[in-house]
GUMIMI-709577 format. One record per residue: x, y, z of N, C-alpha, C, CB in turn; residue in one letter. Coordinates in steps of 0.2 Angstrom, whole numbers, padded with zeros to 4 digits, always signed. Glycine has a CB too. Layout:
XYZXYZXYZXYZA/...
//
This chain:
+0441+0697+0457+0436+0692+0458+0435+0690+0466+0437+0686+0454M/+0429+0691+0468+0428+0689+0475+0429+0682+0477+0421+0691+0477N/+0432+0680+0483+0434+0674+0484+0428+0669+0484+0437+0673+0491E/+0422+0671+0486+0416+0667+0486+0412+0667+0480+0411+0669+0492N/+0414+0670+0474+0411+0671+0468+0410+0664+0465+0414+0676+0463S/+0405+0663+0461+0404+0656+0458+0410+0655+0453+0397+0656+0454P/+0412+0660+0450+0418+0659+0445+0424+0656+0448+0419+0665+0441G/+0425+0658+0454+0431+0656+0458+0430+0648+0460+0433+0660+0464R/+0424+0647+0462+0423+0640+0464+0424+0635+0459+0416+0640+0467K/+0422+0637+0452+0423+0632+0447+0431+0630+0446+0421+0635+0440W/+0435+0634+0448+0442+0633+0448+0444+0626+0451+0447+0639+0450L/+0440+0625+0456+0441+0618+0460+0439+0612+0457+0438+0619+0467A/+0436+0613+0451+0433+0607+0447+0438+0602+0445+0429+0609+0441L/+0444+0604+0442+0449+0599+0441+0451+0595+0447+0455+0602+0437P/+0452+0598+0452+0454+0595+0459+0449+0590+0461+0456+0600+0464Y/+0443+0592+0461+0437+0587+0463+0437+0581+0458+0430+0591+0462L/+0438+0582+0452+0438+0577+0447+0443+0572+0448+0438+0579+0440V/+0449+0575+0450+0455+0571+0451+0454+0567+0458+0461+0575+0452W/+0452+0570+0463+0450+0567+0469+0445+0561+0469+0448+0572+0475M/+0440+0563+0465+0435+0557+0464+0437+0552+0460+0428+0560+0461I/+0441+0553+0455+0443+0548+0450+0449+0544+0453+0445+0551+0444G/+0453+0547+0457+0459+0543+0459+0460+0542+0467+0465+0547+0457F/+0455+0544+0470+0455+0543+0478+0449+0540+0480+0456+0550+0481T/+0443+0544+0479+0437+0541+0481+0435+0535+0478+0431+0547+0480V/+0435+0534+0471+0433+0528+0468+0437+0522+0470+0433+0529+0460I/+0444+0523+0470+0448+0517+0472+0447+0515+0479+0455+0519+0471P/+0446+0520+0483+0444+0518+0490+0438+0514+0491+0444+0524+0495L/+0433+0516+0487+0426+0513+0487+0427+0506+0484+0421+0517+0483A/+0431+0505+0479+0432+0498+0477+0435+0494+0482+0436+0499+0470L/+0440+0497+0485+0444+0493+0490+0439+0490+0496+0449+0497+0494I/+0434+0495+0498+0429+0493+0503+0424+0488+0500+0426+0500+0505L/+0422+0489+0494+0418+0484+0491+0421+0477+0491+0416+0487+0484L/+0427+0477+0488+0430+0470+0488+0432+0467+0495+0436+0470+0483F/+0434+0472+0499+0436+0469+0506+0430+0466+0510+0439+0475+0509G/+0424+0469+0509+0419+0466+0513+0414+0462+0509+0415+0472+0516F/+0416+0459+0504+0412+0454+0500+0417+0448+0498+0409+0458+0494T/+0413+0443+0497+0417+0437+0495+0417+0437+0487+0413+0430+0497S/+0420+0432+0484+0420+0431+0477+0414+0431+0474+0425+0426+0475R/+0409+0428+0477+0402+0428+0475+0398+0434+0476+0398+0422+0478S/+0401+0439+0479+0398+0445+0480+0394+0446+0487+0393+0446+0474G/+0394+0441+0491+0390+0441+0497+0395+0445+0502+0389+0434+0499A/+0391+0448+0507+0394+0452+0512+0398+0447+0517+0389+0456+0516F/+0404+0449+0519+0408+0445+0523+0414+0449+0527+0411+0439+0519T/+0415+0447+0533+0421+0450+0536+0427+0446+0536+0419+0451+0544L/+0427+0440+0533+0432+0435+0533+0439+0438+0530+0430+0429+0529S/+0438+0442+0525+0444+0445+0522+0448+0450+0526+0442+0449+0515N/+0444+0454+0530+0447+0458+0535+0450+0454+0541+0442+0463+0538V/+0446+0449+0543+0448+0445+0549+0454+0440+0547+0442+0441+0552L/+0455+0439+0541+0461+0435+0539+0468+0438+0541+0461+0434+0531S/+0468+0444+0544+0474+0447+0546+0476+0443+0552+0473+0454+0548I/+0471+0439+0556+0473+0436+0562+0476+0429+0560+0467+0435+0566T/+0476+0427+0554+0480+0421+0552+0487+0421+0554+0478+0419+0545E/+0490+0415+0555+0497+0415+0558+0502+0419+0553+0499+0408+0559E/+0502+0417+0546+0506+0419+0542+0505+0427+0540+0506+0416+0535H/+0499+0429+0541+0497+0436+0540+0500+0440+0546+0490+0437+0539H/+0499+0437+0552+0501+0441+0558+0508+0441+0558+0498+0437+0564L/+0512+0436+0556+0519+0436+0556+0522+0442+0551+0522+0429+0554K/+0519+0442+0545+0521+0447+0541+0519+0454+0543+0517+0446+0534A/+0513+0455+0547+0511+0461+0549+0516+0464+0555+0504+0461+0552L/+0518+0459+0560+0522+0461+0565+0529+0462+0563+0522+0456+0571W/+0531+0459+0558+0538+0460+0555+0538+0467+0552+0540+0454+0550L/+0533+0468+0548+0532+0475+0545+0532+0481+0550+0526+0475+0541S/+0529+0480+0556+0528+0485+0561+0535+0485+0564+0523+0483+0566V/+0539+0480+0565+0545+0480+0569+0550+0484+0564+0548+0473+0570L/+0551+0482+0558+0556+0485+0553+0554+0492+0552+0556+0481+0547L/+0547+0494+0552+0545+0501+0551+0547+0505+0557+0538+0501+0550S/+0546+0502+0563+0548+0506+0569+0555+0507+0569+0545+0503+0575L/+0559+0502+0568+0566+0502+0568+0569+0508+0563+0569+0496+0566T/+0566+0508+0557+0569+0512+0552+0566+0519+0554+0566+0511+0545S/+0560+0520+0557+0558+0527+0559+0562+0530+0564+0551+0526+0561T/+0564+0525+0569+0568+0527+0575+0575+0530+0572+0569+0522+0580L/+0578+0526+0568+0585+0527+0565+0584+0534+0561+0587+0522+0560I/+0579+0535+0557+0578+0541+0553+0578+0547+0558+0572+0541+0549C/+0574+0546+0564+0573+0552+0569+0580+0553+0572+0568+0550+0574L/+0584+0548+0574+0590+0549+0577+0595+0553+0572+0593+0543+0579V/+0595+0551+0566+0599+0554+0561+0597+0561+0559+0599+0550+0554L/+0590+0562+0558+0587+0568+0556+0588+0574+0561+0580+0567+0554A/+0587+0572+0567+0587+0578+0572+0593+0582+0572+0585+0575+0579F/+0599+0579+0573+0605+0583+0573+0606+0586+0566+0611+0579+0575P/+0605+0583+0561+0606+0585+0554+0601+0592+0553+0604+0580+0549L/+0595+0592+0556+0591+0597+0555+0593+0603+0559+0584+0596+0557S/+0596+0602+0565+0599+0607+0569+0605+0610+0566+0601+0604+0576M/+0609+0606+0562+0615+0609+0559+0613+0613+0553+0619+0603+0556I/+0608+0611+0549+0605+0615+0544+0603+0621+0546+0600+0611+0540L/+0599+0621+0552+0596+0627+0554+0601+0632+0557+0591+0626+0560R/+0607+0629+0560+0612+0634+0563+0616+0637+0558+0616+0629+0567S/+0616+0634+0552+0620+0637+0546+0615+0642+0542+0622+0632+0541R/+0609+0644+0545+0605+0649+0542+0603+0647+0534+0608+0656+0543K/+0602+0641+0533+0601+0639+0526+0594+0640+0524+0604+0632+0524M/+0592+0643+0519+0585+0644+0517+0583+0638+0513+0584+0650+0512G/+0577+0637+0512+0574+0631+0509+0576+0630+0502+0566+0632+0509S/+0579+0636+0499+0582+0635+0492+0590+0635+0492+0580+0641+0488T/+0593+0634+0498+0600+0633+0498+0602+0627+0494+0602+0633+0505S/+0609+0627+0492+0611+0622+0488+0612+0616+0492+0618+0624+0486F/+0614+0616+0498+0615+0610+0502+0608+0606+0503+0618+0611+0509I/+0603+0610+0505+0596+0607+0506+0594+0604+0499+0591+0612+0508V/+0595+0608+0493+0594+0605+0487+0597+0599+0485+0595+0610+0481F/+0603+0598+0487+0607+0592+0486+0604+0586+0490+0615+0593+0487V/+0602+0588+0496+0599+0583+0501+0593+0580+0498+0598+0586+0508F/+0588+0584+0495+0582+0582+0493+0582+0579+0486+0577+0587+0494I/+0588+0580+0482+0589+0578+0475+0587+0571+0474+0596+0580+0473L/+0589+0566+0478+0588+0559+0477+0580+0558+0477+0591+0555+0482P/+0576+0562+0480+0569+0561+0480+0566+0562+0473+0566+0566+0485M/+0570+0566+0469+0567+0567+0462+0569+0561+0457+0571+0573+0459W/+0573+0556+0460+0575+0550+0456+0569+0545+0457+0582+0548+0458M/+0568+0541+0452+0563+0535+0453+0565+0531+0459+0563+0531+0446N/+0560+0530+0463+0560+0526+0469+0563+0519+0468+0553+0525+0472F/+0561+0516+0462+0563+0509+0460+0571+0509+0459+0559+0506+0454L/+0573+0514+0455+0580+0515+0453+0584+0516+0459+0581+0520+0448L/+0582+0520+0464+0586+0521+0470+0587+0514+0474+0583+0526+0475R/+0582+0510+0474+0582+0504+0478+0586+0499+0474+0575+0501+0479T/+0586+0499+0468+0590+0494+0464+0597+0496+0464+0588+0495+0456L/+0599+0503+0465+0606+0505+0466+0609+0502+0473+0606+0512+0466A/+0605+0501+0478+0607+0498+0484+0608+0491+0483+0602+0500+0490W/+0604+0488+0479+0605+0480+0478+0612+0479+0474+0599+0478+0473Q/+0613+0484+0470+0620+0483+0466+0625+0484+0471+0620+0488+0461T/+0624+0489+0476+0630+0490+0481+0631+0484+0486+0628+0496+0485L/+0625+0481+0488+0625+0476+0494+0626+0469+0492+0619+0477+0498L/+0624+0467+0485+0624+0460+0484+0631+0457+0485+0622+0460+0476E/+0631+0450+0484+0637+0447+0486+0643+0449+0482+0636+0439+0485K/+0642+0450+0476+0648+0452+0472+0647+0459+0470+0648+0447+0465N/+0644+0463+0474+0643+0470+0472+0648+0475+0474+0637+0472+0477G/+0647+0481+0473+0652+0486+0474+0655+0486+0480+0649+0493+0472V/+0652+0486+0486+0654+0486+0493+0659+0480+0494+0649+0487+0498I/+0656+0474+0492+0661+0469+0494+0667+0468+0489+0657+0462+0493N/+0666+0471+0483+0672+0472+0479+0677+0476+0482+0670+0475+0472G/+0675+0482+0485+0680+0486+0488+0683+0483+0494+0677+0493+0490I/+0679+0479+0498+0682+0476+0504+0686+0470+0502+0676+0473+0508L/+0685+0467+0496+0689+0462+0494+0696+0465+0492+0686+0458+0488G/+0696+0470+0488+0702+0474+0486+0706+0476+0492+0700+0480+0482A/+0703+0477+0498+0707+0479+0504+0708+0473+0508+0703+0485+0507L/+0707+0467+0506+0708+0461+0509+0704+0461+0516+0715+0460+0511H/+0698+0464+0516+0694+0464+0522+0688+0459+0521+0691+0471+0523L/+0685+0457+0526+0680+0452+0526+0673+0455+0522+0678+0449+0533K/+0670+0451+0518+0664+0453+0514+0658+0453+0519+0663+0448+0509H/+0654+0457+0518+0648+0458+0522+0642+0454+0518+0646+0465+0523I/+0638+0451+0522+0632+0447+0519+0626+0450+0522+0632+0439+0521A/+0624+0456+0519+0618+0460+0522+0612+0459+0517+0620+0467+0523I/+0614+0458+0511+0608+0457+0506+0604+0451+0508+0611+0457+0499I/+0597+0452+0506+0592+0447+0508+0591+0446+0515+0594+0441+0504N/+0592+0451+0519+0591+0451+0527+0587+0457+0529+0598+0451+0530T/+0584+0457+0535+0580+0462+0537+0584+0469+0538+0577+0461+0544P/+0591+0468+0539+0595+0474+0540+0595+0478+0533+0602+0472+0542A/+0595+0474+0527+0596+0477+0521+0589+0481+0519+0597+0472+0515A/+0584+0478+0522+0577+0481+0521+0577+0488+0525+0571+0476+0523I/+0579+0487+0531+0579+0493+0535+0584+0499+0532+0582+0492+0542V/+0589+0497+0530+0594+0501+0526+0590+0505+0520+0600+0498+0524L/+0587+0501+0516+0583+0504+0511+0578+0508+0513+0580+0498+0506G/+0574+0507+0518+0569+0511+0521+0572+0518+0523+0565+0508+0527M/+0577+0517+0527+0581+0523+0530+0583+0528+0524+0586+0522+0534V/+0586+0525+0519+0589+0529+0513+0583+0532+0510+0593+0524+0509Y/+0578+0529+0508+0572+0531+0504+0568+0536+0508+0568+0526+0502N/+0567+0535+0515+0562+0539+0518+0565+0545+0523+0558+0535+0522F/+0572+0545+0524+0575+0550+0528+0573+0557+0526+0583+0549+0528L/+0573+0559+0520+0571+0566+0519+0564+0568+0521+0571+0567+0511P/+0560+0563+0522+0553+0564+0524+0553+0566+0532+0548+0559+0523F/+0559+0564+0535+0560+0565+0542+0563+0572+0543+0563+0560+0546M/+0568+0573+0539+0572+0579+0539+0568+0585+0538+0578+0579+0535V/+0564+0585+0532+0561+0591+0530+0556+0594+0535+0557+0590+0524L/+0552+0590+0538+0547+0593+0543+0551+0595+0550+0542+0587+0546P/+0556+0592+0552+0560+0594+0557+0564+0600+0556+0565+0588+0559L/+0567+0601+0550+0570+0607+0548+0565+0613+0548+0574+0606+0542Y/+0559+0612+0545+0554+0617+0545+0552+0619+0551+0548+0615+0541N/+0551+0615+0556+0549+0616+0563+0554+0620+0567+0547+0610+0567T/+0561+0618+0566+0566+0621+0570+0568+0628+0567+0572+0617+0569M/+0566+0629+0561+0567+0636+0558+0562+0641+0561+0566+0636+0550C/+0557+0639+0564+0552+0643+0567+0554+0644+0574+0545+0640+0566K/+0559+0641+0577+0561+0642+0584+0565+0649+0585+0565+0636+0587I/+0562+0653+0589+0566+0660+0590+0572+0659+0593+0561+0664+0594D/+0577+0662+0590+0584+0662+0592+0585+0665+0599+0589+0666+0588D/+0580+0669+0601+0581+0673+0607+0579+0668+0613+0576+0679+0608S/+0575+0663+0611+0574+0657+0617+0580+0653+0618+0568+0653+0614I/+0584+0652+0613+0590+0648+0614+0595+0652+0618+0593+0645+0607I/+0595+0658+0616+0600+0663+0619+0599+0664+0626+0601+0670+0615E/+0592+0665+0628+0590+0666+0634+0592+0660+0639+0582+0667+0635A/+0591+0654+0636+0593+0648+0640+0600+0648+0641+0591+0641+0636A/+0604+0649+0636+0612+0650+0637+0614+0655+0642+0615+0651+0630Q/+0610+0661+0642+0612+0666+0647+0610+0664+0654+0608+0672+0645D/+0605+0660+0655+0603+0657+0661+0608+0651+0664+0596+0656+0661L/+0613+0650+0660+0617+0644+0662+0615+0637+0660+0618+0645+0669G/+0610+0637+0655+0608+0630+0653+0614+0627+0649+0602+0630+0649A/+0615+0620+0650+0620+0617+0646+0617+0615+0640+0622+0610+0650T/+0621+0612+0635+0618+0610+0629+0613+0604+0630+0624+0607+0624L/+0614+0600+0634+0609+0594+0636+0603+0597+0638+0612+0589+0640G/+0603+0602+0643+0597+0605+0646+0593+0609+0640+0599+0609+0652Q/+0597+0612+0636+0594+0616+0631+0590+0611+0626+0599+0620+0627T/+0594+0605+0625+0591+0600+0620+0584+0598+0623+0596+0595+0619L/+0584+0596+0629+0579+0592+0633+0573+0597+0634+0581+0589+0639V/+0575+0603+0636+0570+0608+0638+0567+0613+0633+0572+0612+0644K/+0571+0613+0627+0569+0618+0622+0568+0615+0615+0573+0624+0622I/+0574+0612+0613+0574+0609+0606+0569+0604+0605+0581+0607+0604W/+0569+0599+0609+0564+0593+0608+0557+0595+0609+0566+0588+0613I/+0555+0599+0615+0548+0601+0615+0545+0605+0610+0547+0604+0622P/+0549+0610+0607+0547+0614+0602+0547+0611+0595+0551+0620+0602L/+0551+0605+0595+0551+0602+0588+0546+0596+0588+0558+0599+0587S/+0542+0595+0593+0537+0590+0593+0533+0589+0586+0533+0590+0599V/+0530+0595+0584+0526+0595+0578+0529+0592+0572+0523+0602+0576P/+0536+0594+0571+0540+0591+0566+0542+0584+0567+0546+0595+0565G/+0543+0582+0573+0544+0575+0574+0538+0571+0573+0546+0574+0582M/+0532+0573+0575+0526+0569+0574+0525+0568+0567+0520+0572+0578V/+0526+0574+0563+0524+0574+0556+0529+0569+0552+0525+0581+0553S/+0536+0570+0554+0541+0566+0551+0540+0558+0553+0548+0568+0553G/+0538+0557+0559+0537+0550+0561+0531+0547+0557+0535+0549+0568I/+0526+0551+0556+0520+0548+0552+0522+0547+0544+0514+0553+0552T/+0526+0552+0542+0528+0552+0535+0533+0546+0533+0531+0559+0532M/+0536+0544+0538+0541+0538+0537+0538+0532+0539+0547+0539+0542V/+0534+0531+0544+0531+0525+0547+0526+0522+0542+0528+0526+0554F/+0522+0526+0539+0516+0524+0535+0519+0521+0529+0512+0530+0533V/+0523+0524+0525+0526+0521+0519+0530+0515+0520+0529+0526+0514P/+0534+0515+0526+0538+0510+0527+0534+0504+0529+0543+0512+0533A/+0528+0505+0532+0524+0499+0535+0521+0496+0529+0519+0502+0539L/+0519+0500+0523+0516+0497+0518+0520+0495+0512+0510+0502+0516T/+0527+0496+0512+0531+0495+0506+0531+0488+0504+0538+0498+0507T/+0532+0487+0498+0534+0480+0496+0539+0480+0491+0527+0477+0493F/+0541+0485+0488+0546+0486+0483+0553+0485+0486+0546+0492+0479V/+0554+0488+0492+0561+0487+0495+0562+0480+0498+0561+0492+0501I/+0557+0477+0501+0558+0470+0503+0558+0465+0497+0552+0468+0508S/+0555+0467+0492+0556+0462+0486+0563+0463+0483+0551+0464+0480N/+0566+0469+0483+0573+0469+0480+0578+0468+0485+0573+0477+0477I/+0578+0471+0491+0584+0470+0495+0583+0464+0500+0584+0476+0500L/+0576+0462+0500+0575+0455+0504+0575+0449+0500+0569+0456+0508G/+0576+0450+0493+0576+0445+0488+0570+0441+0488+0582+0440+0490G/+0564+0444+0490+0557+0440+0490+0557+0435+0496+0555+0438+0484S/+0562+0434+0500+0563+0429+0505+0560+0431+0512+0570+0427+0506K/+0559+0438+0512+0557+0441+0519+0550+0444+0517+0562+0446+0522I/+0545+0441+0519+0538+0444+0517+0535+0449+0522+0533+0438+0516L/+0534+0455+0520+0531+0460+0524+0523+0460+0522+0534+0467+0523L/+0519+0463+0526+0512+0463+0524+0511+0467+0518+0508+0467+0530I/+0515+0471+0516+0514+0474+0509+0515+0469+0503+0519+0480+0508G/+0520+0464+0504+0521+0459+0500+0516+0454+0499+0528+0455+0502N/+0512+0453+0505+0507+0448+0505+0501+0451+0501+0504+0447+0512V/+0500+0458+0502+0494+0461+0499+0496+0462+0491+0493+0468+0501I/+0502+0463+0489+0504+0464+0482+0503+0457+0479+0511+0466+0482E/+0505+0451+0482+0504+0445+0480+0497+0443+0478+0507+0440+0484T/+0493+0445+0483+0485+0443+0482+0482+0447+0476+0482+0445+0489E/+0485+0453+0475+0482+0457+0469+0485+0454+0463+0483+0464+0470F/+0491+0453+0462+0495+0452+0456+0496+0445+0454+0501+0456+0456T/+0497+0441+0459+0498+0434+0457+0493+0429+0459+0505+0431+0461K/+0490+0430+0465+0484+0425+0467+0478+0427+0464+0484+0425+0474A/+0477+0434+0462+0471+0436+0459+0465+0436+0464+0469+0432+0453G/+0467+0436+0470+0462+0437+0475+0461+0444+0478+0463+0432+0481N/+0457+0448+0474+0456+0455+0475+0452+0456+0482+0453+0458+0470W/+0448+0451+0484+0444+0452+0490+0449+0451+0496+0439+0446+0490N/+0453+0446+0496+0457+0446+0502+0462+0451+0502+0461+0439+0501L/+0465+0453+0496+0470+0459+0496+0467+0465+0498+0472+0460+0489G/+0460+0466+0496+0457+0472+0499+0456+0472+0506+0450+0473+0495S/+0454+0466+0509+0453+0466+0516+0459+0467+0520+0450+0459+0518G/+0465+0465+0518+0471+0466+0521+0473+0474+0520+0477+0462+0519L/+0471+0476+0515+0472+0484+0513+0468+0488+0518+0471+0485+0506S/+0462+0486+0520+0458+0489+0524+0461+0490+0531+0451+0486+0525I/+0464+0484+0533+0468+0484+0540+0474+0489+0540+0471+0477+0541V/+0477+0490+0534+0483+0494+0533+0480+0501+0533+0487+0493+0527M/+0474+0502+0530+0471+0509+0530+0469+0511+0537+0464+0509+0526L/+0468+0507+0542+0466+0508+0549+0473+0511+0552+0463+0502+0553L/+0478+0508+0550+0485+0510+0553+0486+0517+0551+0490+0506+0551F/+0485+0519+0544+0486+0525+0542+0481+0530+0545+0485+0525+0534I/+0475+0529+0546+0470+0533+0549+0472+0535+0556+0463+0530+0549L/+0475+0530+0560+0477+0531+0567+0483+0535+0567+0479+0524+0570L/+0488+0535+0562+0493+0539+0561+0491+0546+0560+0498+0537+0556S/+0486+0547+0556+0484+0554+0554+0480+0557+0560+0479+0553+0548M/+0477+0553+0564+0474+0555+0570+0479+0558+0575+0470+0550+0574T/+0485+0554+0576+0490+0556+0580+0493+0563+0578+0495+0551+0581I/+0494+0563+0571+0497+0569+0568+0493+0575+0570+0498+0568+0561L/+0486+0574+0569+0482+0580+0570+0482+0582+0577+0474+0578+0568A/+0483+0577+0582+0483+0578+0589+0489+0583+0591+0483+0572+0593R/+0495+0581+0588+0501+0585+0591+0503+0590+0586+0506+0580+0591Y/+0500+0591+0580+0502+0596+0575+0496+0599+0572+0506+0593+0569D/+0492+0602+0577+0486+0605+0575+0486+0611+0570+0482+0608+0581K/+0491+0614+0570+0492+0620+0565+0496+0618+0559+0495+0626+0569N/+0498+0612+0558+0501+0610+0552+0508+0613+0552+0498+0612+0546G/+0512+0614+0558+0518+0617+0558+0523+0612+0555+0520+0619+0565E/+0522+0606+0556+0527+0601+0554+0527+0599+0546+0527+0595+0558G/+0522+0601+0543+0521+0599+0536+0521+0605+0531+0514+0596+0535T/+0521+0611+0534+0521+0617+0529+0528+0619+0527+0518+0623+0533A/+0530+0618+0521+0537+0620+0518+0537+0626+0514+0540+0614+0514F/
//
């Protein structure tokens, strides 16, 4: 069948129905509620409410924790990706499979597992107590939230980096070594520049969900630390103010669009996202 034949085009119908029903319509509703008041009149107050003190505080805390977790993921993922590449492991290798296996587990269950580990009378403090060591008080703190973000989103940093590094020709590395380049010089001059598409893709894939999450902060922050995701979730589920929640969601959407723009600028060929 020819690629441009009418019969082949009909195969895209289920995808179009899915996109319209679960992407286009929800986004249209968010825009509708975000730019209208409860009476249905047009207003910008819902979007501009992000400038209120408690909303700004939640937003900047979200940005700070998201940037922190993204940086930690990058620092951990870069050497790990280099190690995986150096061992010539294919995408179906057992170690890579084990690494991405937690992603197949329910996100909520993974986060609850960390709550069990970190809580005051949890597994970690139980082991420390048995060893007569001082207990740690990390649960319900920003550190616990960052830990949860890093654990849940680290694979999204490793996979794009690993994919990009696998495309780096060994002869380039060998040529640098033959010319007397040290490990640090090779890292700065070759590894990092050629890994930029994977780095940008990984940063985007970690920063965006970390910025908008509310489950991790609810569970590991004990609902005591409010991120912008928690504020939006509260407006929708508890306050019943869909207009305000949609307005704040539009602000988050702008952050996502900005991230996508940066991704398109530095990863034009999709090298960091093709697995």
